[in-house]
N, C-alpha and C positions, 0 to 999 in steps of 0.2 A: 925168748918171751917178745913182746912187742914194747914194751918200755927199753929195752935196751938194744935193740933189733936197728943195726945201721943201714943196711942193704935190705931194700924191699923192692921186690918185681925188679930187680937187677937195677935200680934205682940207689946211690949214696945219701940217705936221707943228711946226713950229716956235711952236704956240701950243695941243698937246695939251695937256688937263688931266692932271692928277696927283692919283689917291687916297689918301689917308692908309689905315692898315690898318683903323682906326674904321669911316671912310666906307666902306670895301668892304665890311665886315662889316654896319655898319646897312642896307646898299643888297642884298645878298642875303638879308636876313630878307625885304626887300620884294618883291625878284625871286620866291623860293619861294612868295609869296601870291599872285603872277600880278600883279605890277605893274609894264606895259609900262614907263612913265616912268623906274622906277628900271633896270629892264634897259638900255635905250638907255643911261641916263648911267653905267652902268656899264659899258657896251661903249666907250662915249671916252672912259671914265678909262683904259681899259686898252690904247689905241689904239699908248702908247709903247712898250708891250712885245711889241705885234707888231711893230714898227719895228724894233726891237734884235733880234729874232729873223731877219728876213729878211734882213738887213745879210749873214749870211755866206752867203747862195746867191746874190750878186752875181757876175755873170757868166758865167751860165750861159744866157746867150743871153734870159732872158726879161724883159720889160717890170719896174720897180720898180710902175708900176701893178696889173700882174698879181700878184704874188708880195705884194702889199698887201693884195689881195683874197681869197686863198687863204689868208693870213694870217689873218684876218677870219675864214673858215669855221672857222678850227681854233679861233680865239680865243671863238665862239660856240658850236662843241662844247663846250668845255672848260666855259662857265658853264653850259651847261646838264648836264653830269656832274656837277659838283661837288659835293663833300659839306660844308660846316662842319663836320659832327661828327667828321670826320677828323681835327683838326686838325694840318692841312697849309696851308703860304700856299700862296693863288691862283697866285702866280705859277709857281711848285715843281711845281703841275698841270697849268698850262696850257703853258709851253714846249715840253714833249714832245708835248701834241696838235698846237702851230700849225707845229712841226719836221715832223711825221710827215703834216699838211695837204699842208705844201709838199713834203713827199720825193715823195708819191703824185703831183702835181700834175709835176712835174716826168719823174717815170716815165714817166706817161702821155702826157704831150706832148713825148718824147725823140725826137729826129728820126730815132733807128733805132726803125720803130717795131714795138710786138710787140703781138701779135691779144690780145683779151682773154682768150680760152681759156687759152692760155700763160702769162697772169700768175694767171690764176684759180688755176691746176694749182700755180704756182711758190706762191702766197701760204697754201694748202693744205697743201703740203709742209713750209714754213714752219712752221706753225700747230704740226701734230703732229710737229716736228723739238721745238720747245720744250719741247712737254706730255713728249714722251720723256724728253728730257734733264732735267727737271724730275722726273720719278718716278721715273728710273731711273740718275742721276747721269753721264751720258753721252751724247753724240750716237748717237741711230739709223744705222746701216748703210745706204747709199743703198739696197740691195736690201728693209732693211724698211719705208723708205717708199713704196717703189714698190707693195708687196705691201699696204702700208694701205690706199692710195688707189684700188688695181686699175690700174695703167698698167704699162708697162714702165720698166727702169731711166734706160734712153737718153731718155725723154720726162721724167722727173725732172729730169737732167742740165741737159738743153736749155733746160728752162724756166728753173732758178737762171740759167741763162750770159745769159738773152733778158732778164733783168729789171737785172741787173751795168751799170752805169754804164761806159764805157769809159774804160781808162787807159792812162798808159805802159807799154812792155816795160820801161823802166828803173827802177820804180818798186817801191824795197826793200818787201816784205814779213814780212821776220822779223830780227830781230839778235839773235844770244846773246851780245851781248858782247864778240865777236870780229870778226865780219863778216855785211854785211847777205848776203838771199837777196831777188834779183831776180825780179819776173814772169816774166821770160825764163828761168829757172832752170825754172822749171814745166812751159815749154812742150817738146813733143813736138819735134823736128825733124829728120828725116830725111836733111839737108841743113843741115848748118849748118857753119862754115867750121872745127871740131876735128875734124870727120866727115871733112872733105873732105884733110887731110891724112892721117888716119890709114888712109883709104883707098887711098894712094898710098902706104902702106909695109907693109915685110913683118910682118901683123900678127901672126901667132904668135909671130913673135921677139921683138916689141917685149912682147906681155903677158908672155911668160917674164922681162921683166923686172921685174912687176910683183910686189908681196904677193898673197898670195892675197883678201887685201879689197879690195885695187884692181883686182885683174883682175876680177872678178866685178862691181864699178861701172863699169868701163870697158865691160865687156861687155855689161850690162844698158842701160845709157845710152845709147848708139850703135849698137851694132850689134842689140839690142831693143827700143829706140824708148819708153825708160821713163823717168818724169820723175821728178825728184829723189826727190819725195814717196813715189811708186810703190817705187822700189828701195830706200827709207828705211825702209817697211812689211815689205816682203818681204826683209830679211834683220836686221831689227831693233833700228835703231839712229835717231837723230836725221837730218833731215836738213841740219842744220847741217852734223852730221859727214860727211855724202853727197857735199854740197858743198865741203869740204876736202879728202877725200880723192880725187873727184875733179879738183881742182885741181891738188892735188899728184902725181896720176900724169901728169896732162897735160904738168906741166913736166918730172917724170921723163923721159919718152919721149922728149917734146922735145928735152932736152939730151944724148940718147943719138943724136939724129938729126940732129944741127947738123952 
């Protein structure tokens, strides 16, 4: 197990050195001057940092040795790009670099193989999205991303989906303080359990018992195949409100037909 493993990649982690702030600054001056011995000493003195970061990735199916090696690559990249004049602690700068390197490794080695071209498209789309958001104070529409990259919007959607880690349908993705909205609520489903009973009742009569907003939501969700997010955007309310109204409408109809 990672938590109990003492030797990783031939390194005895229980005997890793720890550098003081003054030692780090002194070594960095030498590193910038091209001193390889100082560089190696600095790397060795920060392996505890790598070890602490990779702990969070335990259980992803990768060995401790592999994670440690990848983490060390991130550490070295951080050393090569760190600027002492920025008055930032090295660990503050290095941790995101190490995490990023490990995440890239896990994505590229995911059991669900994604082609390099699809990954590249997703990363380009993410870069444009971040740049656009910073410049305009809002996220770009998928059509704008597609136009910028010269591809169809379906390709952008597919590329985003392809680089995501698999998650449980029961995983909560939002909470408005009253109730959770789950991944399952985001998924279009032409044959879900709520729709099955709806198909077997007098639809027109049932819908007439609902108020206008509830009737609109039920129609869009169960007969037009919309997701809660799509319904929220179409009628101008939050997804949490859509979820509550949908559940309320379903319970109302169920009570009528018991």
